[in-house]
C-alpha positions as CSV (number, residue, x, y, z in Angstrom):
1,M,-32.5,-88.1,-77.0
2,N,-29.9,-86.7,-79.4
3,R,-30.6,-89.2,-82.2
4,K,-33.9,-89.5,-84.0
5,I,-36.7,-91.6,-82.6
6,R,-36.9,-94.8,-84.7
7,V,-40.5,-95.8,-85.4
8,L,-42.0,-99.0,-86.9
9,V,-45.4,-98.5,-88.4
10,V,-47.7,-101.6,-88.4
11,D,-51.0,-101.5,-90.3
12,D,-52.6,-103.8,-92.9
13,S,-53.7,-100.8,-95.1
14,A,-51.0,-99.6,-97.5
15,L,-52.7,-96.2,-97.6
16,V,-52.7,-95.8,-93.8
17,R,-49.0,-96.9,-93.6
18,Q,-48.2,-94.2,-96.1
19,I,-50.2,-91.5,-94.3
20,L,-48.8,-92.4,-90.9
21,S,-45.2,-92.6,-92.2
22,Q,-45.4,-89.3,-94.0
23,G,-47.1,-87.7,-91.0
24,L,-44.5,-88.9,-88.5
25,A,-41.6,-87.8,-90.8
26,M,-42.9,-84.2,-90.6
27,D,-41.2,-84.1,-87.2
28,P,-37.4,-83.8,-87.7
29,G,-36.8,-85.8,-84.5
30,I,-38.7,-88.9,-85.8
31,E,-37.5,-91.4,-88.4
32,V,-39.8,-94.1,-89.7
33,V,-37.4,-97.0,-90.1
34,G,-39.9,-99.5,-91.5
35,T,-43.5,-100.6,-92.0
36,A,-45.2,-103.9,-91.6
37,T,-48.5,-105.3,-92.8
38,D,-49.2,-107.7,-89.9
39,P,-47.8,-108.9,-86.6
40,Y,-45.7,-111.6,-88.2
41,S,-43.8,-109.2,-90.5
42,A,-43.7,-106.8,-87.6
43,R,-42.0,-109.3,-85.3
44,D,-39.3,-109.8,-87.9
45,S,-38.9,-106.1,-88.4
46,I,-38.6,-105.5,-84.7
47,V,-35.7,-108.0,-84.4
48,K,-34.0,-106.6,-87.5
49,L,-34.6,-102.8,-87.1
50,K,-34.8,-102.4,-83.3
51,P,-37.2,-99.5,-83.3
52,D,-37.6,-97.3,-80.3
53,V,-41.4,-97.1,-80.7
54,M,-44.1,-99.1,-82.7
55,T,-47.4,-97.8,-83.9
56,L,-49.9,-100.7,-84.1
57,D,-53.2,-101.1,-85.8
58,V,-55.8,-102.9,-83.7
59,E,-57.7,-105.2,-86.1
60,M,-55.5,-106.9,-88.7
61,P,-55.6,-110.2,-90.6
62,R,-53.8,-113.3,-89.2
63,M,-53.5,-111.9,-85.7
64,D,-55.1,-108.8,-84.1
65,G,-53.0,-106.2,-82.3
66,L,-54.2,-107.3,-78.9
67,E,-53.0,-110.8,-79.3
68,F,-49.7,-109.6,-80.8
69,L,-49.2,-107.3,-77.7
70,R,-49.8,-110.1,-75.3
71,K,-47.2,-112.2,-77.1
72,L,-44.7,-109.4,-77.7
73,M,-44.5,-107.5,-74.4
74,P,-43.3,-110.4,-72.2
75,Q,-40.6,-111.4,-74.8
76,Y,-39.6,-108.1,-76.3
77,P,-40.9,-105.1,-74.3
78,L,-41.4,-102.1,-76.7
79,P,-43.2,-98.8,-76.3
80,V,-46.4,-99.1,-78.4
81,V,-48.9,-96.5,-79.5
82,M,-52.2,-98.0,-80.8
83,V,-53.9,-96.5,-83.8
84,S,-57.6,-97.4,-83.8
85,S,-60.9,-96.4,-85.1
86,L,-63.8,-95.2,-82.9
87,T,-65.9,-98.2,-83.5
88,Q,-67.7,-100.0,-80.6
89,S,-65.5,-103.1,-81.0
90,G,-62.5,-100.9,-81.4
91,K,-63.1,-99.3,-78.1
92,Q,-63.2,-102.6,-76.3
93,I,-60.0,-103.8,-78.0
94,T,-58.2,-100.5,-77.4
95,L,-58.8,-100.8,-73.7
96,D,-57.7,-104.4,-73.8
97,C,-54.5,-103.2,-75.5
98,L,-53.7,-100.6,-72.8
99,E,-54.0,-103.4,-70.3
100,A,-51.7,-105.6,-72.4
101,G,-48.9,-103.0,-72.3
102,A,-49.6,-100.3,-74.9
103,V,-48.5,-96.9,-73.8
104,D,-51.2,-94.9,-75.4
105,F,-53.6,-94.7,-78.4
106,V,-54.6,-92.4,-81.2
107,A,-58.1,-92.6,-82.8
108,K,-58.2,-92.8,-86.6
109,P,-60.5,-90.0,-87.9
110,T,-64.0,-91.0,-89.0
111,S,-65.3,-87.7,-90.4
112,N,-64.1,-84.3,-91.7
113,M,-61.0,-86.2,-92.9
114,A,-58.8,-83.3,-94.0
115,Q,-58.9,-81.4,-90.7
116,S,-59.2,-84.5,-88.5
117,L,-56.3,-86.2,-90.1
118,S,-54.0,-83.2,-89.5
119,I,-55.0,-83.2,-85.8
120,M,-54.6,-86.9,-85.5
121,L,-51.1,-86.9,-87.0
122,S,-50.0,-84.1,-84.7
123,E,-51.3,-86.0,-81.7
124,L,-49.6,-89.1,-83.0
125,R,-46.2,-87.3,-83.3
126,T,-46.6,-86.0,-79.7
127,K,-47.5,-89.4,-78.3
128,V,-44.7,-91.2,-80.2
129,K,-42.2,-88.8,-78.6
130,I,-43.7,-89.4,-75.1
131,A,-43.6,-93.2,-75.7
132,S,-40.0,-93.1,-76.6
133,T,-39.2,-92.0,-73.1
134,V,-41.2,-94.7,-71.4
135,N,-39.5,-97.6,-69.6
136,V,-41.5,-100.8,-70.5
137,S,-38.9,-103.2,-69.2
138,H,-41.2,-104.3,-66.3
139,W,-43.2,-106.2,-69.0
140,K,-40.3,-108.6,-69.5
141,N,-41.4,-112.2,-68.6
142,R,-44.6,-110.8,-67.1
143,R,-47.7,-113.0,-67.1
144,D,-51.3,-111.9,-67.3
145,T,-52.2,-110.2,-64.1
146,L,-55.6,-109.0,-64.9
147,P,-57.4,-108.6,-61.5
148,G,-60.7,-110.2,-60.9
149,R,-63.3,-110.5,-58.2
150,G,-60.9,-112.6,-56.1
151,V,-58.2,-109.9,-55.8
152,A,-57.1,-109.2,-52.2
153,R,-58.9,-106.3,-50.5
154,P,-57.9,-104.3,-47.5
155,P,-59.5,-106.1,-44.6
156,K,-60.3,-103.0,-42.5
157,A,-63.9,-101.8,-42.8
158,L,-64.3,-98.0,-42.9
159,A,-66.4,-96.4,-40.1
160,E,-69.6,-94.8,-41.3
161,S,-69.3,-91.0,-41.5
162,T,-70.5,-88.0,-43.4
163,D,-70.0,-88.0,-47.2
164,K,-66.4,-87.5,-48.3
165,V,-65.0,-87.1,-51.8
166,I,-61.9,-88.8,-53.3
167,A,-60.7,-87.0,-56.5
168,I,-58.3,-88.9,-58.9
169,G,-56.6,-87.4,-61.9
170,A,-54.5,-89.2,-64.5
171,S,-53.4,-89.1,-68.2
172,T,-50.8,-91.2,-70.0
173,G,-50.6,-94.6,-68.4
174,G,-53.6,-93.8,-66.2
175,T,-55.9,-96.5,-67.3
176,E,-53.7,-99.1,-65.7
177,A,-52.8,-97.0,-62.7
178,I,-56.4,-96.1,-61.9
179,K,-57.3,-99.8,-62.1
180,K,-54.6,-100.7,-59.7
181,V,-55.7,-98.1,-57.2
182,I,-59.5,-98.5,-57.2
183,T,-59.5,-102.4,-57.3
184,E,-57.9,-102.1,-53.9
185,F,-60.8,-99.9,-52.6
186,P,-63.4,-101.8,-50.4
187,A,-67.1,-101.6,-51.3
188,N,-67.7,-99.1,-48.4
189,M,-65.1,-96.6,-49.6
190,P,-66.4,-93.0,-49.8
191,G,-67.4,-91.7,-53.2
192,V,-64.7,-91.3,-55.9
193,V,-64.6,-89.0,-58.9
194,I,-62.1,-89.5,-61.6
195,V,-60.8,-87.5,-64.6
196,Q,-58.7,-89.7,-67.0
197,H,-57.8,-87.8,-70.2
198,M,-59.7,-89.8,-72.8
199,P,-61.9,-88.9,-75.8
200,A,-65.6,-89.1,-75.9
201,G,-66.8,-92.7,-76.4
202,F,-64.0,-94.4,-74.6
203,T,-64.8,-93.3,-71.1
204,K,-68.1,-95.4,-70.8
205,M,-66.3,-98.5,-72.0
206,F,-63.5,-97.8,-69.5
207,A,-66.0,-97.3,-66.7
208,D,-67.9,-100.4,-67.6
209,R,-64.6,-102.4,-67.6
210,L,-63.7,-101.1,-64.2
211,N,-67.1,-101.9,-62.9
212,Q,-66.5,-105.6,-63.6
213,L,-63.3,-105.5,-61.6
214,C,-64.1,-103.4,-58.6
215,S,-65.9,-103.9,-55.3
216,M,-67.3,-100.4,-55.8
217,E,-69.9,-99.5,-58.5
218,V,-68.2,-97.7,-61.4
219,K,-70.1,-95.7,-64.0
220,E,-69.6,-92.9,-66.5
221,A,-70.8,-89.8,-64.8
222,E,-74.0,-87.9,-65.7
223,S,-75.1,-84.6,-64.4
224,G,-77.0,-85.0,-61.2
225,D,-75.3,-88.3,-60.2
226,R,-74.7,-88.4,-56.5
227,I,-71.2,-89.0,-55.1
228,M,-71.7,-91.5,-52.3
229,T,-70.2,-94.4,-50.5
230,G,-69.5,-97.4,-52.8
231,R,-69.7,-95.4,-56.1
232,I,-67.0,-94.3,-58.5
233,L,-67.9,-91.7,-61.2
234,V,-65.7,-91.4,-64.3
235,A,-65.8,-88.0,-66.1
236,P,-67.2,-88.4,-69.7
237,G,-64.8,-87.7,-72.5
238,G,-65.4,-84.4,-74.1
239,L,-67.1,-82.8,-71.0
240,Q,-66.0,-81.0,-68.0
241,M,-67.0,-82.6,-64.6
242,R,-67.4,-80.6,-61.4
243,V,-68.5,-81.5,-57.9
244,K,-71.4,-79.5,-56.4
245,R,-72.8,-79.6,-52.9
246,S,-76.5,-79.8,-52.5
247,G,-77.5,-79.6,-48.9
248,G,-75.8,-82.5,-47.2
249,I,-74.9,-84.4,-50.3
250,Y,-72.4,-84.1,-53.2
251,Q,-73.3,-84.4,-56.8
252,V,-71.6,-83.9,-60.2
253,S,-72.4,-81.7,-63.1
254,C,-71.1,-82.4,-66.6
255,D,-71.0,-79.8,-69.4
256,D,-69.2,-79.0,-72.6
257,G,-67.3,-76.0,-71.2
258,E,-64.0,-74.6,-72.6
259,L,-60.8,-76.6,-72.6
260,V,-58.8,-76.1,-69.4
261,S,-55.1,-76.8,-69.3
262,G,-55.7,-78.1,-72.8
263,H,-58.2,-80.7,-71.7
264,R,-61.9,-81.6,-71.5
265,P,-62.3,-83.2,-69.1
266,S,-59.6,-81.4,-67.1
267,V,-58.3,-82.5,-63.7
268,D,-57.9,-78.9,-62.8
269,V,-61.6,-78.2,-63.2
270,L,-62.6,-81.3,-61.1
271,M,-60.1,-80.5,-58.3
272,Q,-60.9,-76.8,-58.2
273,S,-64.5,-77.7,-57.7
274,V,-63.6,-80.3,-55.0
275,A,-61.6,-77.6,-53.2
276,E,-64.6,-75.2,-53.3
277,Q,-67.3,-77.7,-52.4
278,A,-65.7,-80.3,-50.2
279,G,-62.7,-78.5,-48.6
280,A,-61.1,-80.7,-45.9
281,N,-63.7,-83.4,-46.5
282,A,-61.7,-84.6,-49.5
283,I,-58.6,-86.6,-50.6
284,G,-56.8,-85.9,-53.9
285,I,-54.8,-88.5,-55.8
286,M,-52.6,-87.6,-58.8
287,L,-51.4,-90.4,-61.0
288,T,-49.2,-90.8,-64.1
289,G,-49.6,-88.3,-66.9
290,M,-47.9,-85.8,-69.1
291,G,-48.1,-82.1,-68.4
292,S,-49.4,-80.1,-65.5
293,D,-53.2,-80.5,-65.6
294,G,-54.5,-80.8,-62.0
295,A,-51.5,-79.2,-60.3
296,N,-53.3,-75.9,-59.6
297,G,-56.5,-77.7,-58.6
298,M,-54.7,-80.0,-56.2
299,L,-52.9,-77.0,-54.6
300,A,-56.4,-75.4,-54.1
301,M,-57.6,-78.6,-52.5
302,R,-54.6,-78.7,-50.1
303,K,-55.1,-75.0,-49.2
304,A,-58.8,-75.9,-48.5
305,G,-57.7,-78.6,-46.0
306,A,-57.7,-81.7,-48.2
307,R,-55.1,-84.4,-48.0
308,N,-53.3,-85.2,-51.2
309,L,-51.1,-88.0,-52.6
310,A,-49.2,-88.4,-55.9
311,Q,-47.6,-91.3,-57.7
312,D,-43.8,-91.5,-57.6
313,E,-41.5,-91.3,-60.6
314,A,-40.4,-95.0,-60.5
315,S,-43.9,-96.3,-60.9
316,S,-45.2,-93.6,-63.3
317,V,-45.4,-94.2,-67.0
318,V,-44.9,-90.4,-67.5
319,F,-43.8,-88.5,-64.4
320,G,-45.4,-85.1,-65.4
321,M,-48.7,-84.4,-63.6
322,P,-47.6,-86.0,-60.3
323,K,-44.2,-84.2,-60.4
324,V,-45.7,-80.7,-61.0
325,A,-48.4,-81.3,-58.4
326,F,-45.7,-82.2,-55.8
327,E,-43.4,-79.3,-56.8
328,R,-46.2,-76.7,-56.5
329,G,-47.1,-78.0,-53.1
330,G,-50.5,-79.6,-53.9
331,A,-49.4,-83.2,-53.2
332,E,-48.0,-83.9,-49.7
333,K,-46.0,-86.9,-50.7
334,L,-45.0,-89.1,-53.6
335,L,-45.7,-92.9,-53.2
336,P,-45.3,-96.0,-55.3
337,L,-48.5,-97.0,-57.1
338,H,-49.1,-100.0,-54.9
339,E,-49.0,-97.8,-51.7
340,I,-51.5,-95.2,-52.8
341,A,-54.7,-97.1,-52.1
342,P,-53.6,-98.2,-48.6
343,A,-52.4,-94.6,-47.8
344,A,-55.7,-93.1,-48.9
345,I,-57.6,-95.6,-46.7
346,R,-55.3,-94.6,-43.7
347,L,-56.0,-90.9,-44.4
348,L,-59.8,-91.5,-44.0
349,S,-59.3,-92.6,-40.5
350,E,-57.3,-89.6,-39.4
351,K,-59.1,-86.7,-37.7
352,S,-57.7,-84.2,-40.2
353,I,-60.3,-85.4,-42.7
């Protein structure tokens, strides 16, 4: 993009609007074209200013950010970055907003304000630039498609076999992509381990939400949890998760190790451990996300005999992690999001796993 990214800042606090506007303006490629105090004034500003990206507060007077997103996206699709606080209610609403069409979110700092604010604003600038590249046109005229218990499942039952491991990695756009994939897994699917780039606090809420939607049990992982048929373990935010073999079973360990590929949890850490511990008894799936985290780990998995899939560009919010995983040889093929779950189920029936 040769011209500056035009941003509309929406927050009911005058101080927050000022801080966000000044923080975004520190990047010469970003221009704050306006601010709004609530969704009603934001709606008018969107029509008048035609921003490329909007930052949106979660809880505001007159209408909260979630309700606004649900009304806005089907009528006027726009890349949105949520800016929320790490409160319990905020976590719930933030995940709801991702389901309603928000591209990503940034948490408002709650302590050590000077240092945390600088980090938050740097993260916001990065995510605004990513959001400006995202195509959200598919939200036009879309109705609520939140899956429930009645969602169609693959009818084929899986044959009982020794424990297998399915490792999934994702980042930007991954909450929706993961939900799409695992809600199509039957209750007797082999154990699944997931790394979604997400800060501490959000991963439990994310896992609990998925548990309500899936045939499999979904929980935030704890050290010692067994990977087994019918269970999905989500790596805790702020911790590295690894797979370990103990006799004839697989378990996970979670610790506060160093950042790897810039992340904790890191997809590379998870998939490297899957390569070492599960070898050909595994399937890797790389979904939408920025950067290259997981590419080396997925390559190690493939060299160890695992079968690996990645999301294609057309269905990815950000075609970074899947692209690099495919280019480096870790992912065997790129597939549209809706084909990944059926493809993984087919791989389980092949002798190569």
